[in-house]
C-alpha positions, 0 to 999 in steps of 0.5 A: 499500499502507497502513503497516499493510499495509507493516508486516505484510509486513515481520512476515511476511518477518521469521524467527521469535525464537529467544531465542538471541543470536549469542554465547550461540549461540557458547557453545553451540557451543563447549561442544559441542566441547569435550565432543566433544573431551573424549570424543575424548580418553577414547577415546584412549590414550597410552603414559604412566604417571602416579604418584598419591599411594596410602595411608600406612600405620602399621608400628607399627598394623595393616593389615586387622587383622593387626600389620604387625610380627610378633615371635618370641615367644622375643624380649622387645618392648617398647609403642609409641608414635606413628606411624612411616607409609610411603608408597606410590603408585598406578600407572596406565599399567601392564601391563592398565591404560590411561592416557587423553590426558584423563588425561594432560592433567588430570595435567599441570596437577596438581603432585602427579602425575608423568607419565613414558614407559611405556618408562622403568617397564615392559619392553614385553613384561611382564605384569601378573602378572609385575610383581606377582611382582617386587614381592612378591619385592622386598617380602619382601627389603625386610622379611628386610634390615629384620628384619636391620638392626633386631635388629644394631642392638639388638646381637643377632648374624645371620650371613651368608653371601655368594651368588652369585645370578645370574651375567650372560651374557658378563660375565667370571664367566661360566663361572667363578662359579656361582650358590650358589657362597659368597664367603669371600673375596676377595684374601685379605680375609675378606667380611662382607657383599655390599658388602665384596665390591664394596669390594675389587674396587675396589682390582682393577685392571680387567683384572686377576683376582681370587682368590677363596675359595668354598664350592661344593658343600660344598668350599672352592675357590680361583679366579681371577675375571676382572674389566672396567671397567664402562663407565657407572660406571669401578668394577671388576667381575665381572658377577654378582648377590650376595644374602645368606643370613641365618641369622636368630636369631629369626623377625621378620615383616612384614604389609604387606597387598597392597602390593609392592615394597622401597621401606618396608625404612627404616620396616620397620626402624624399626618393628621397632627400636622393638618390640624396644628399651625405650621410645618412639622417636617419643615419640607423634609422627608421623613418616613416610619411604621408602627401600630397606634393605640388611643393612648398614644402608645406605638406598638412592633410591626410585621416587614421591618426590613423590607420597610427601611428598604422601601423608605430608604429607597424614596428618598427618606433620611430619617425612619421612625421604627416601633422599639419593639423591632430594635432586633430586627432593625439592628440586624438588618438596618440599611446604609444611608437610613437613620433608623429612631426607635419610638414607643411613643406617638409623642416622642415620634412627634418631638424626633420630627420637630428636632429634626425638621429644625436643622439643615442636615436632620442627620446631625441630630444625636438620636437615640438608637436601637443599639441603645434600646437593646443595650440597655435592656439586655436579654429582655429587649422587646421583640416582634410577636 
């Protein structure tokens, strides 16, 4: 066989050249596997809820062309300036919604998101409609409490009755107190709000009875109500939910669009107060915040503080008012460029806004921090329930 014939034979035996070397083939196969894995992860759902930053809204402005704060025409109002943002979150994975394994994986790599088991947020049998109804109810109560706090801060009297809203089954008060009972006094002391009832009960030894004067069906009655110790807190309880019944002197409305829940109460109260008092509370600057509000002005913790801080920072706010009860989460997740001020009452929040609004650079003012709060109370620092 000649050399030329041998060369031709080898050429015929060699496989055709594809133009893809071994490493390229590995890369192609790897890419295909990744695409298939991602597709599979997008089909599989997981029992998780993802907290995402939501939009922010200016309580001194309007939502869908409707002013957030709307005042009774008989109540004198004043011009406002600047912004008092209330912050929101988006929950993915609630009733009627789902979180895929891919969503979960991506969220774990995003510091602005929080992933928790679904059972921590929603009961198994709750529906989307029930969640919506509850959030609407909580928002309505929040708006009314905010109006009460703002009016009282301006020196306007807002009388209230302390009503039994619910009696817990098998609790000490079950069969003794009734829904719509008005609590007038406890152990001889006149009650002014729901908190005074709770405080007075702590002077009663668990297991003893607390004498209460009630108004029931229009008549005053005196009843000895059994108590017991709450196993979780050690506090003296009777086992009822109380709710204030306000006698509003003015019609104050808050329109928050389709936003639900109680967490905007503090910012609503600040906006109402700014509207009914002379001068500019913010002096034209942008503030943001969150927190529930009760009729006595106390500020309570909320969920999604991490996402709300991010949303506030991105909206341009420099100062963020946060409930003291959220300080553990604030310390762990406070975004750069945002000064977070812990508050426990409406008066504290108002004073901090006034103090920082009065200077050119609000961030230059020495304000309390969540680090100081936690250092001050150590292991007993409050946290979100």
